MMTF fields as JSON, N, C-alpha, C and O atoms, coordinates in Angstrom:
{
  "mmtfVersion": "1.0.0",
  "mmtfProducer": "UNKNOWN",
  "numBonds": 515,
  "numAtoms": 516,
  "numGroups": 129,
  "numChains": 1,
  "numModels": 1,
  "chainsPerModel": [1],
  "groupsPerChain": [129],
  "chainIdList": ["A"],
  "bondAtomList": [4, 2, 8, 6, 12, 10, 16, 14, 20, 18, 24, 22, 28, 26, 32, 30, 36, 34, 40, 38, 44, 42, 48, 46, 52, 50, 56, 54, 60, 58, 64, 62, 68, 66, 72, 70, 76, 74, 80, 78, 84, 82, 88, 86, 92, 90, 96, 94, 100, 98, 104, 102, 108, 106, 112, 110, 116, 114, 120, 118, 124, 122, 128, 126, 132, 130, 136, 134, 140, 138, 144, 142, 148, 146, 152, 150, 156, 154, 160, 158, 164, 162, 168, 166, 172, 170, 176, 174, 180, 178, 184, 182, 188, 186, 192, 190, 196, 194, 200, 198, 204, 202, 208, 206, 212, 210, 216, 214, 220, 218, 224, 222, 228, 226, 232, 230, 236, 234, 240, 238, 244, 242, 248, 246, 252, 250, 256, 254, 260, 258, 264, 262, 268, 266, 272, 270, 276, 274, 280, 278, 284, 282, 288, 286, 292, 290, 296, 294, 300, 298, 304, 302, 308, 306, 312, 310, 316, 314, 320, 318, 324, 322, 328, 326, 332, 330, 336, 334, 340, 338, 344, 342, 348, 346, 352, 350, 356, 354, 360, 358, 364, 362, 368, 366, 372, 370, 376, 374, 380, 378, 384, 382, 388, 386, 392, 390, 396, 394, 400, 398, 404, 402, 408, 406, 412, 410, 416, 414, 420, 418, 424, 422, 428, 426, 432, 430, 436, 434, 440, 438, 444, 442, 448, 446, 452, 450, 456, 454, 460, 458, 464, 462, 468, 466, 472, 470, 476, 474, 480, 478, 484, 482, 488, 486, 492, 490, 496, 494, 500, 498, 504, 502, 508, 506, 512, 510],
  "bondOrderList": [1, 1, 1, 1, 1, 1, 1, 1, 1, 1, 1, 1, 1, 1, 1, 1, 1, 1, 1, 1, 1, 1, 1, 1, 1, 1, 1, 1, 1, 1, 1, 1, 1, 1, 1, 1, 1, 1, 1, 1, 1, 1, 1, 1, 1, 1, 1, 1, 1, 1, 1, 1, 1, 1, 1, 1, 1, 1, 1, 1, 1, 1, 1, 1, 1, 1, 1, 1, 1, 1, 1, 1, 1, 1, 1, 1, 1, 1, 1, 1, 1, 1, 1, 1, 1, 1, 1, 1, 1, 1, 1, 1, 1, 1, 1, 1, 1, 1, 1, 1, 1, 1, 1, 1, 1, 1, 1, 1, 1, 1, 1, 1, 1, 1, 1, 1, 1, 1, 1, 1, 1, 1, 1, 1, 1, 1, 1, 1],
  "groupList": [{"groupName": "MET", "atomNameList": ["N", "CA", "C", "O"], "elementList": ["N", "C", "C", "O"], "formalChargeList": [0, 0, 0, 0], "bondAtomList": [1, 0, 2, 1, 3, 2], "bondOrderList": [1, 1, 2], "singleLetterCode": "M", "chemCompType": "L-PEPTIDE LINKING"}, {"groupName": "VAL", "atomNameList": ["N", "CA", "C", "O"], "elementList": ["N", "C", "C", "O"], "formalChargeList": [0, 0, 0, 0], "bondAtomList": [1, 0, 2, 1, 3, 2], "bondOrderList": [1, 1, 2], "singleLetterCode": "V", "chemCompType": "L-PEPTIDE LINKING"}, {"groupName": "ASP", "atomNameList": ["N", "CA", "C", "O"], "elementList": ["N", "C", "C", "O"], "formalChargeList": [0, 0, 0, 0], "bondAtomList": [1, 0, 2, 1, 3, 2], "bondOrderList": [1, 1, 2], "singleLetterCode": "D", "chemCompType": "L-PEPTIDE LINKING"}, {"groupName": "ALA", "atomNameList": ["N", "CA", "C", "O"], "elementList": ["N", "C", "C", "O"], "formalChargeList": [0, 0, 0, 0], "bondAtomList": [1, 0, 2, 1, 3, 2], "bondOrderList": [1, 1, 2], "singleLetterCode": "A", "chemCompType": "L-PEPTIDE LINKING"}, {"groupName": "THR", "atomNameList": ["N", "CA", "C", "O"], "elementList": ["N", "C", "C", "O"], "formalChargeList": [0, 0, 0, 0], "bondAtomList": [1, 0, 2, 1, 3, 2], "bondOrderList": [1, 1, 2], "singleLetterCode": "T", "chemCompType": "L-PEPTIDE LINKING"}, {"groupName": "ARG", "atomNameList": ["N", "CA", "C", "O"], "elementList": ["N", "C", "C", "O"], "formalChargeList": [0, 0, 0, 0], "bondAtomList": [1, 0, 2, 1, 3, 2], "bondOrderList": [1, 1, 2], "singleLetterCode": "R", "chemCompType": "L-PEPTIDE LINKING"}, {"groupName": "LEU", "atomNameList": ["N", "CA", "C", "O"], "elementList": ["N", "C", "C", "O"], "formalChargeList": [0, 0, 0, 0], "bondAtomList": [1, 0, 2, 1, 3, 2], "bondOrderList": [1, 1, 2], "singleLetterCode": "L", "chemCompType": "L-PEPTIDE LINKING"}, {"groupName": "ILE", "atomNameList": ["N", "CA", "C", "O"], "elementList": ["N", "C", "C", "O"], "formalChargeList": [0, 0, 0, 0], "bondAtomList": [1, 0, 2, 1, 3, 2], "bondOrderList": [1, 1, 2], "singleLetterCode": "I", "chemCompType": "L-PEPTIDE LINKING"}, {"groupName": "GLU", "atomNameList": ["N", "CA", "C", "O"], "elementList": ["N", "C", "C", "O"], "formalChargeList": [0, 0, 0, 0], "bondAtomList": [1, 0, 2, 1, 3, 2], "bondOrderList": [1, 1, 2], "singleLetterCode": "E", "chemCompType": "L-PEPTIDE LINKING"}, {"groupName": "SER", "atomNameList": ["N", "CA", "C", "O"], "elementList": ["N", "C", "C", "O"], "formalChargeList": [0, 0, 0, 0], "bondAtomList": [1, 0, 2, 1, 3, 2], "bondOrderList": [1, 1, 2], "singleLetterCode": "S", "chemCompType": "L-PEPTIDE LINKING"}, {"groupName": "HIS", "atomNameList": ["N", "CA", "C", "O"], "elementList": ["N", "C", "C", "O"], "formalChargeList": [0, 0, 0, 0], "bondAtomList": [1, 0, 2, 1, 3, 2], "bondOrderList": [1, 1, 2], "singleLetterCode": "H", "chemCompType": "L-PEPTIDE LINKING"}, {"groupName": "PHE", "atomNameList": ["N", "CA", "C", "O"], "elementList": ["N", "C", "C", "O"], "formalChargeList": [0, 0, 0, 0], "bondAtomList": [1, 0, 2, 1, 3, 2], "bondOrderList": [1, 1, 2], "singleLetterCode": "F", "chemCompType": "L-PEPTIDE LINKING"}, {"groupName": "LYS", "atomNameList": ["N", "CA", "C", "O"], "elementList": ["N", "C", "C", "O"], "formalChargeList": [0, 0, 0, 0], "bondAtomList": [1, 0, 2, 1, 3, 2], "bondOrderList": [1, 1, 2], "singleLetterCode": "K", "chemCompType": "L-PEPTIDE LINKING"}, {"groupName": "ASN", "atomNameList": ["N", "CA", "C", "O"], "elementList": ["N", "C", "C", "O"], "formalChargeList": [0, 0, 0, 0], "bondAtomList": [1, 0, 2, 1, 3, 2], "bondOrderList": [1, 1, 2], "singleLetterCode": "N", "chemCompType": "L-PEPTIDE LINKING"}, {"groupName": "GLY", "atomNameList": ["N", "CA", "C", "O"], "elementList": ["N", "C", "C", "O"], "formalChargeList": [0, 0, 0, 0], "bondAtomList": [1, 0, 2, 1, 3, 2], "bondOrderList": [1, 1, 2], "singleLetterCode": "G", "chemCompType": "PEPTIDE LINKING"}, {"groupName": "GLN", "atomNameList": ["N", "CA", "C", "O"], "elementList": ["N", "C", "C", "O"], "formalChargeList": [0, 0, 0, 0], "bondAtomList": [1, 0, 2, 1, 3, 2], "bondOrderList": [1, 1, 2], "singleLetterCode": "Q", "chemCompType": "L-PEPTIDE LINKING"}, {"groupName": "PRO", "atomNameList": ["N", "CA", "C", "O"], "elementList": ["N", "C", "C", "O"], "formalChargeList": [0, 0, 0, 0], "bondAtomList": [1, 0, 2, 1, 3, 2], "bondOrderList": [1, 1, 2], "singleLetterCode": "P", "chemCompType": "L-PEPTIDE LINKING"}, {"groupName": "TYR", "atomNameList": ["N", "CA", "C", "O"], "elementList": ["N", "C", "C", "O"], "formalChargeList": [0, 0, 0, 0], "bondAtomList": [1, 0, 2, 1, 3, 2], "bondOrderList": [1, 1, 2], "singleLetterCode": "Y", "chemCompType": "L-PEPTIDE LINKING"}],
  "groupTypeList": [0, 1, 2, 3, 4, 5, 5, 5, 1, 6, 7, 1, 2, 2, 8, 3, 6, 7, 6, 8, 1, 6, 9, 8, 10, 11, 12, 4, 2, 11, 8, 1, 8, 4, 3, 3, 13, 14, 3, 2, 3, 6, 14, 3, 7, 6, 5, 15, 5, 16, 2, 1, 1, 6, 6, 2, 7, 13, 0, 16, 5, 0, 13, 14, 7, 3, 1, 6, 12, 2, 7, 12, 15, 7, 2, 2, 9, 7, 3, 1, 7, 0, 1, 4, 3, 13, 8, 15, 1, 3, 6, 3, 3, 8, 3, 6, 12, 3, 14, 3, 11, 14, 17, 1, 16, 12, 16, 11, 2, 11, 5, 17, 6, 2, 10, 0, 6, 3, 4, 7, 11, 2, 5, 16, 5, 14, 16, 15, 5],
  "groupIdList": [1, 2, 3, 4, 5, 6, 7, 8, 9, 10, 11, 12, 13, 14, 15, 16, 17, 18, 19, 20, 21, 22, 23, 24, 25, 26, 27, 28, 29, 30, 31, 32, 33, 34, 35, 36, 37, 38, 39, 40, 41, 42, 43, 44, 45, 46, 47, 48, 49, 50, 51, 52, 53, 54, 55, 56, 57, 58, 59, 60, 61, 62, 63, 64, 65, 66, 67, 68, 69, 70, 71, 72, 73, 74, 75, 76, 77, 78, 79, 80, 81, 82, 83, 84, 85, 86, 87, 88, 89, 90, 91, 92, 93, 94, 95, 96, 97, 98, 99, 100, 101, 102, 103, 104, 105, 106, 107, 108, 109, 110, 111, 112, 113, 114, 115, 116, 117, 118, 119, 120, 121, 122, 123, 124, 125, 126, 127, 128, 129],
  "secStructList": [7, 7, 7, 6, 6, 7, 7, 3, 3, 3, 3, 3, 7, 1, 7, 2, 2, 2, 2, 2, 2, 2, 2, 2, 2, 2, 6, 6, 6, 1, 3, 3, 3, 3, 3, 1, 1, 2, 2, 2, 2, 2, 2, 2, 2, 2, 2, 1, 7, 7, 1, 3, 3, 3, 3, 3, 1, 7, 7, 1, 1, 1, 7, 2, 2, 2, 2, 2, 2, 2, 2, 2, 2, 2, 7, 6, 6, 1, 3, 3, 3, 3, 3, 3, 3, 4, 4, 4, 2, 2, 2, 2, 2, 2, 2, 2, 2, 2, 6, 7, 1, 3, 3, 3, 3, 3, 1, 7, 7, 2, 2, 2, 2, 2, 2, 2, 2, 2, 2, 2, 2, 2, 1, 7, 7, 1, 7, 7, 7],
  "xCoordList": [25.17, 24.664, 23.172, 22.901, 22.246, 20.861, 20.557, 20.992, 19.81, 19.388, 18.147, 17.134, 18.274, 17.167, 15.94, 14.834, 16.056, 14.956, 14.364, 13.512, 14.858, 14.438, 12.868, 12.429, 12.184, 10.708, 10.43, 11.087, 9.392, 9.043, 7.748, 6.765, 7.84, 6.775, 6.337, 7.197, 5.177, 4.619, 3.809, 2.839, 4.22, 3.44, 2.666, 3.25, 1.368, 0.522, -0.2, -1.083, 0.178, -0.471, -0.375, 0.645, -1.346, -1.248, -0.521, -0.23, -0.177, 0.592, 2.021, 2.427, 2.878, 4.304, 5.038, 5.984, 4.637, 5.302, 5.03, 5.95, 3.797, 3.526, 4.468, 5.101, 4.541, 5.408, 6.946, 7.654, 7.315, 8.687, 8.988, 10.028, 8.049, 8.231, 8.157, 9.023, 7.124, 7.12, 8.329, 8.902, 8.723, 9.755, 11.043, 11.763, 11.302, 12.442, 12.374, 13.4, 11.211, 11.023, 11.251, 11.819, 10.855, 10.984, 12.148, 12.408, 12.9, 13.964, 15.106, 15.776, 15.28, 16.433, 16.13, 17.021, 14.873, 14.494, 13.796, 13.69, 13.357, 12.51, 13.021, 13.583, 12.719, 12.809, 11.49, 10.429, 11.578, 10.414, 10.222, 11.151, 8.927, 8.537, 7.371, 6.632, 7.132, 6.045, 5.192, 5.672, 3.942, 3.066, 2.209, 1.846, 1.901, 1.151, -0.407, -1.195, -0.775, -2.215, -2.485, -1.591, -3.798, -4.188, -3.701, -3.282, -3.744, -3.29, -1.805, -1.389, -1.027, 0.514, 0.703, 1.633, -0.134, 0.023, -0.197, 0.607, -1.329, -1.601, -0.495, -0.072, 0.032, 1.152, 2.326, 2.988, 2.652, 3.826, 3.606, 4.549, 2.419, 2.155, 2.195, 2.581, 1.8, 1.965, 3.429, 3.812, 4.223, 5.656, 6.385, 7.118, 6.179, 6.876, 6.024, 5.848, 5.497, 4.579, 5.255, 6.326, 4.649, 5.155, 4.603, 3.597, 5.25, 4.699, 3.602, 2.606, 3.818, 2.821, 2.519, 3.433, 1.312, 0.913, 0.305, -0.63, 0.902, 0.362, -0.458, 0.12, -1.808, -2.616, -3.515, -4.274, -3.416, -4.269, -5.723, -5.939, -6.675, -8.017, -8.472, -9.095, -8.127, -8.673, -7.655, -6.744, -7.91, -7.1, -8.066, -9.184, -7.602, -8.435, -8.557, -7.731, -9.568, -9.901, -10.173, -11.303, -9.244, -9.495, -9.168, -8.019, -10.239, -9.968, -9.348, -9.283, -8.913, -8.208, -8.942, -8.349, -10.325, -11.089, -11.139, -11.032, -11.307, -11.305, -9.961, -9.931, -8.835, -7.518, -7.401, -6.966, -7.77, -7.746, -8.442, -7.887, -9.649, -10.413, -9.673, -9.748, -8.931, -8.202, -6.983, -6.669, -6.265, -5.118, -5.419, -4.689, -6.66, -7.063, -7.447, -7.422, -7.79, -8.048, -6.83, -6.764, -5.807, -4.459, -3.776, -3.345, -3.672, -3.09, -3.546, -3.145, -4.376, -5.066, -4.111, -4.432, -2.824, -1.962, -1.171, -0.518, -1.248, -0.627, -1.435, -2.65, -0.694, -1.205, -1.41, -0.505, -2.617, -2.842, -3.245, -4.183, -2.475, -2.823, -3.351, -2.641, -4.581, -5.184, -4.752, -4.591, -4.543, -4.072, -5.208, -5.691, -5.675, -6.946, -6.802, -5.997, -7.507, -7.741, -8.702, -9.524, -8.637, -9.491, -10.986, -11.696, -11.454, -12.896, -13.267, -14.428, -12.38, -12.711, -12.909, -12.63, -13.394, -13.467, -14.471, -14.229, -15.628, -16.551, -15.896, -16.068, -15.14, -14.419, -13.418, -13.289, -12.69, -11.757, -12.422, -11.871, -13.675, -14.437, -14.774, -14.659, -15.206, -15.501, -14.181, -14.235, -13.07, -11.808, -11.543, -11.162, -11.759, -11.469, -12.373, -11.94, -13.654, -14.573, -14.027, -14.137, -13.443, -12.895, -11.639, -11.147, -11.048, -9.845, -8.586, -7.508, -8.69, -7.474, -7.121, -7.971, -5.77, -5.222, -5.622, -6.003, -5.534, -5.824, -5.745, -5.606, -5.829, -5.714, -5.02, -5.027, -4.322, -3.618, -4.071, -4.062, -4.458, -4.864, -3.689, -2.61, -3.982, -3.074, -3.392, -4.566, -2.404, -1.029, -0.572, -1.227, 0.583, 1.026, 1.661, 2.426, 1.333, 2.104, 3.005, 2.571, 4.307, 5.246, 5.49, 5.807, 5.342, 5.5, 4.452, 4.735, 3.169, 1.987, 2.182, 1.987, 2.577, 2.898, 3.902, 3.673, 5.05, 6.035, 5.511, 5.842, 4.72, 4.067, 3.204, 3.236, 2.41, 1.569, 2.339, 1.945, 3.447, 4.318, 4.929, 4.938, 5.37, 5.999, 4.962, 5.274, 3.74, 2.703, 2.455, 2.274, 2.436, 2.252, 3.346, 3.1, 4.552, 5.757, 5.853, 6.458, 5.334, 5.456, 4.37, 4.466, 3.292, 2.182, 2.523, 3.382, 1.853, 2.126, 1.55, 0.524, 2.228, 1.709, 1.249, 1.773, 0.191, -0.393, -1.225, -1.379, -1.709, -2.631, -1.753, -0.656, -2.255, -1.628, -2.064, -3.224, -1.191, -1.504, -1.333, -1.542],
  "yCoordList": [3.205, 3.841, 3.368, 2.182, 4.256, 4.02, 3.475, 4.052, 2.363, 1.758, 2.576, 2.688, 3.113, 3.974, 3.107, 3.647, 1.789, 0.978, 0.269, -0.612, 0.695, 0.179, 0.561, 1.703, -0.445, -0.223, 0.481, 0.269, 1.376, 2.248, 1.656, 1.337, 1.542, 1.109, 2.209, 2.728, 2.569, 3.576, 2.781, 2.094, 2.894, 2.184, 3.249, 4.196, 3.053, 4.042, 3.386, 2.545, 3.771, 3.178, 4.205, 4.889, 4.352, 5.245, 4.704, 5.438, 3.391, 2.761, 2.78, 2.104, 3.512, 3.629, 2.267, 2.089, 1.3, 0.041, -0.693, -1.335, -0.64, -1.257, -0.605, -1.298, 0.715, 1.376, 0.901, 0.659, 0.816, 0.327, -1.095, -1.363, -2.038, -3.455, -3.631, -4.272, -3.052, -3.14, -2.506, -3.117, -1.391, -0.665, -1.581, -1.765, -2.12, -3.019, -4.203, -4.65, -4.744, -5.956, -5.614, -6.43, -4.534, -4.189, -3.383, -3.339, -2.724, -1.806, -2.454, -1.767, -3.738, -4.387, -4.427, -4.21, -4.705, -4.922, -3.668, -3.608, -2.747, -1.668, -0.334, -0.305, 0.763, 2.067, 2.308, 2.306, 2.53, 2.624, 4.012, 4.688, 4.442, 5.657, 5.365, 4.431, 6.107, 5.819, 7.132, 8.249, 6.918, 8.052, 7.546, 6.371, 8.422, 8.117, 8.367, 7.996, 8.956, 9.234, 9.485, 9.66, 9.497, 9.582, 10.744, 10.64, 11.971, 13.206, 13.144, 13.52, 12.694, 12.581, 11.534, 11.704, 10.446, 9.527, 10.121, 9.923, 10.913, 11.574, 12.53, 12.579, 13.326, 14.201, 13.469, 13.914, 12.411, 11.543, 11.016, 10.967, 10.619, 10.149, 11.278, 11.059, 12.434, 13.57, 13.977, 14.435, 13.796, 14.134, 13.159, 13.563, 11.886, 10.858, 9.595, 8.999, 9.193, 8.067, 6.749, 6.412, 6.033, 4.736, 3.668, 3.901, 2.531, 1.433, 0.706, 0.268, 0.588, -0.118, 0.729, 1.348, 0.775, 1.289, 0.241, -0.464, 0.166, -0.799, 0.179, 1.063, 0.055, 1.015, 0.416, -0.516, 0.975, 0.574, 1.047, 2.201, 0.204, 0.621, 1.576, 2.612, 1.17, 1.776, 2.924, 2.691, 4.139, 5.288, 6.414, 6.532, 7.219, 8.364, 9.387, 9.45, 10.185, 11.35, 10.841, 11.018, 10.208, 9.738, 8.275, 7.883, 7.407, 6.003, 5.507, 6.273, 4.306, 3.735, 3.693, 3.774, 3.559, 3.413, 4.799, 4.877, 5.871, 7.271, 7.515, 8.048, 7.14, 7.349, 6.561, 7.119, 5.229, 4.458, 5.133, 5.199, 5.655, 6.292, 7.517, 7.769, 8.277, 9.4, 8.939, 9.557, 7.88, 7.399, 7.018, 7.349, 6.219, 5.803, 7.001, 6.871, 8.119, 9.314, 9.93, 10.445, 9.908, 10.537, 9.726, 10.291, 8.358, 7.52, 6.11, 5.408, 5.662, 4.302, 3.216, 2.124, 3.44, 2.361, 1.932, 0.888, 2.768, 2.481, 1.294, 1.38, 0.179, -0.98, -0.633, -0.114, -0.927, -0.67, -2.023, -2.739, -2.244, -3.43, -2.96, -2.314, -3.283, -2.862, -3.743, -4.95, -3.115, -3.837, -3.823, -2.739, -4.96, -5.066, -5.813, -6.741, -5.471, -6.316, -7.376, -7.13, -8.602, -9.713, -9.353, -9.836, -8.571, -8.266, -7.252, -6.847, -6.858, -5.896, -6.449, -5.753, -7.715, -8.389, -7.664, -7.583, -7.133, -6.42, -5.18, -4.929, -4.405, -3.275, -3.619, -2.923, -4.684, -5.237, -5.526, -5.258, -6.105, -6.382, -5.042, -4.896, -4.054, -2.723, -2.148, -1.58, -2.308, -1.838, -2.489, -1.812, -3.77, -4.45, -3.921, -3.791, -3.588, -3.002, -1.633, -1.293, -0.88, 0.472, 0.493, 1.563, -0.698, -0.76, -1.318, -1.333, -1.768, -2.256, -3.548, -4.297, -3.774, -5.063, -6.234, -7.294, -6.041, -7.098, -6.61, -5.415, -7.485, -7.24, -8.156, -9.339, -7.755, -8.544, -8.315, -7.195, -9.41, -9.193, -9.09, -9.651, -8.323, -8.381, -9.459, -9.821, -10.098, -9.954, -10.436, -11.216, -9.922, -10.121, -11.554, -12.046, -12.128, -13.317, -12.756, -12.457, -12.6, -11.869, -12.63, -12.018, -13.988, -14.739, -14.355, -14.113, -14.291, -13.907, -12.482, -12.258, -11.532, -10.237, -10.142, -9.438, -10.809, -10.852, -11.432, -10.945, -12.441, -13.039, -12.067, -11.996, -11.291, -10.228, -9.214, -8.797, -8.784, -7.714, -8.385, -7.747, -9.544, -10.227, -10.305, -10.017, -10.683, -10.735, -9.369, -9.281, -8.363, -7.102, -6.613, -6.04, -6.878, -6.49, -7.448, -7.034, -8.62, -9.483, -9.271, -9.763, -8.524, -8.302, -7.279, -6.422, -7.362, -6.377, -5.081, -5.048, -3.94, -2.592, -1.887, -2.077, -1.023, -0.219, -1.065, -2.283, -0.314, -1.075, -1.966, -1.585, -3.1, -4.087, -3.856, -3.538, -4.007, -3.763, -5.046, -5.083],
  "zCoordList": [-3.947, -5.106, -5.2, -5.011, -5.479, -5.558, -6.955, -7.952, -7.03, -8.268, -8.774, -8.084, -9.956, -10.508, -10.714, -10.68, -10.927, -11.147, -9.924, -10.039, -8.729, -7.481, -7.254, -7.391, -6.928, -6.71, -5.451, -4.432, -5.522, -4.297, -3.666, -4.335, -2.323, -1.463, -0.504, 0.208, -0.435, 0.549, 1.636, 1.316, 2.864, 3.922, 4.76, 5.286, 4.853, 5.494, 6.717, 6.546, 7.875, 9.108, 10.228, 10.31, 11.074, 12.187, 13.306, 14.25, 13.285, 14.374, 14.083, 13.138, 14.82, 14.518, 14.544, 13.776, 15.399, 15.401, 14.083, 13.576, 13.48, 12.154, 11.112, 10.316, 11.138, 10.157, 10.249, 9.271, 11.531, 11.703, 11.279, 10.677, 11.601, 11.345, 9.732, 9.136, 9.104, 7.658, 7.001, 6.099, 7.377, 6.775, 6.903, 5.921, 8.071, 8.19, 7.332, 6.821, 7.141, 6.352, 4.84, 4.115, 4.413, 2.957, 2.534, 1.331, 3.407, 3.113, 2.23, 1.458, 2.377, 1.681, 0.187, -0.635, -0.168, -1.562, -2.178, -3.403, -1.456, -2.032, -1.3, -0.205, -2.117, -1.535, -0.839, -1.462, 0.563, 1.445, 1.933, 2.374, 1.838, 2.515, 3.369, 3.059, 4.456, 5.345, 5.527, 5.338, 5.892, 6.229, 7.417, 7.465, 8.345, 9.546, 9.382, 10.252, 8.33, 8.015, 6.585, 5.757, 6.315, 4.871, 4.145, 2.993, 4.845, 4.17, 3.86, 2.764, 4.77, 4.529, 3.395, 2.607, 3.262, 2.201, 0.923, 0.012, 0.753, -0.565, -0.875, -2.03, 0.094, -0.22, -0.648, -1.586, -0.074, -0.551, -1.915, -2.704, -2.243, -3.649, -4.711, -5.859, -4.302, -5.245, -5.465, -6.542, -4.42, -4.496, -5.407, -6.31, -5.162, -5.928, -5.873, -4.81, -7.023, -7.069, -6.643, -7.147, -5.748, -5.37, -6.346, -7.017, -6.415, -7.203, -6.454, -7.03, -5.131, -4.266, -3.033, -2.489, -2.589, -1.254, -0.431, -0.811, 0.764, 1.85, 2.674, 3.306, 2.695, 3.31, 4.354, 4.09, 5.562, 6.726, 6.502, 6.131, 6.716, 6.531, 7.699, 7.466, 8.965, 10.145, 10.648, 11.442, 10.112, 10.535, 10.989, 10.489, 11.936, 12.327, 11.254, 10.343, 11.347, 10.305, 8.94, 8.485, 8.203, 6.883, 6.862, 7.063, 6.604, 6.687, 5.371, 4.409, 5.307, 4.173, 2.925, 1.849, 3.017, 1.877, 1.133, -0.091, 1.945, 1.433, 0.761, -0.348, 1.396, 0.793, -0.445, -1.453, -0.475, -1.686, -2.802, -3.898, -2.603, -3.622, -4.272, -5.474, -3.339, -3.76, -4.538, -5.555, -4.122, -4.803, -6.212, -7.147, -6.365, -7.71, -8.551, -9.775, -8.027, -8.828, -9.276, -10.392, -8.432, -8.696, -9.801, -10.807, -9.611, -10.504, -10.387, -9.458, -11.3, -11.246, -11.262, -10.792, -11.82, -11.922, -10.669, -10.661, -9.604, -8.383, -7.725, -7.544, -7.378, -6.754, -5.275, -4.622, -4.753, -3.3, -2.559, -2.911, -1.58, -0.728, 0.609, 1.38, 0.873, 2.073, 3.178, 2.999, 4.412, 5.558, 6.541, 6.867, 7.042, 7.743, 9.01, 9.088, 9.96, 11.167, 10.739, 9.857, 11.35, 10.924, 10.887, 10.005, 11.759, 11.901, 10.731, 10.663, 9.872, 8.877, 7.508, 6.532, 7.371, 6.119, 5.142, 3.938, 5.725, 4.923, 4.28, 3.087, 5.092, 4.544, 3.525, 2.519, 3.748, 2.711, 1.396, 0.329, 1.485, 0.213, -0.485, -1.702, 0.375, -0.239, -0.91, -2.001, -0.258, -0.762, -2.188, -3.142, -2.252, -3.58, -4.625, -5.77, -4.314, -5.222, -5.73, -6.909, -4.791, -5.067, -5.778, -6.133, -6.026, -6.898, -6.154, -6.748, -4.892, -4.268, -4.972, -5.453, -5.008, -5.618, -4.722, -5.218, -3.382, -2.485, -0.999, -0.741, -0.118, 1.218, 2.03, 1.689, 3.215, 4.017, 5.487, 5.997, 6.122, 7.542, 8.53, 8.339, 9.608, 10.808, 11.629, 11.701, 12.341, 12.144, 10.776, 10.084, 10.446, 9.045, 8.825, 9.655, 7.773, 7.219, 6.182, 5.069, 6.536, 5.649, 4.344, 3.324, 4.369, 3.106, 2.128, 0.955, 2.629, 1.895, 1.288, 0.094, 2.182, 1.793, 0.757, -0.227, 0.878, -0.156, -1.509, -2.59, -1.391, -2.599, -3.305, -4.534, -2.568, -3.171, -3.894, -4.984, -3.329, -3.895, -5.264, -6.317, -5.177, -6.304, -7.395, -8.55, -7.076, -8.155, -8.758, -9.972, -8.027, -8.549, -9.502, -10.563, -9.051, -9.881, -11.117, -12.106, -11.129, -12.272, -13.275, -14.4, -12.892, -13.799, -14.911, -14.707, -16.091, -17.054, -16.616, -15.935, -17.015, -16.544, -17.798, -18.895, -17.567, -18.648, -19.665, -19.576, -20.578, -21.587, -22.493, -22.901, -22.77, -23.667, -25.126, -25.388, -26.005, -27.421, -28.174, -29.387]
}
């Protein structure tokens, strides 16, 4: 039986192996959807909003920064974690300015990634009164 309160994670990366590894890691605790490019990611978000997007910065045609900006226009409450190669620190800083929650370097430290998701799900959502 599917838990209606189960959190949704969208993983966006043009590398099939990354999609597979991250999907396997998260599928026990989250409902996982994947997208291999920015356009597919935006389509997935419009179909059913995820709680968190793990978004690769370096993708062909539409890079992660452009996708992040579009996600924030669609729904600013979606938490976006940028996935970066170590040499992309400047781009990661740009992503944080554009509204990303944080970034995770490749290769992944899964404990750090789990901690980031736990932090996102533990934070208050929406305006506080």
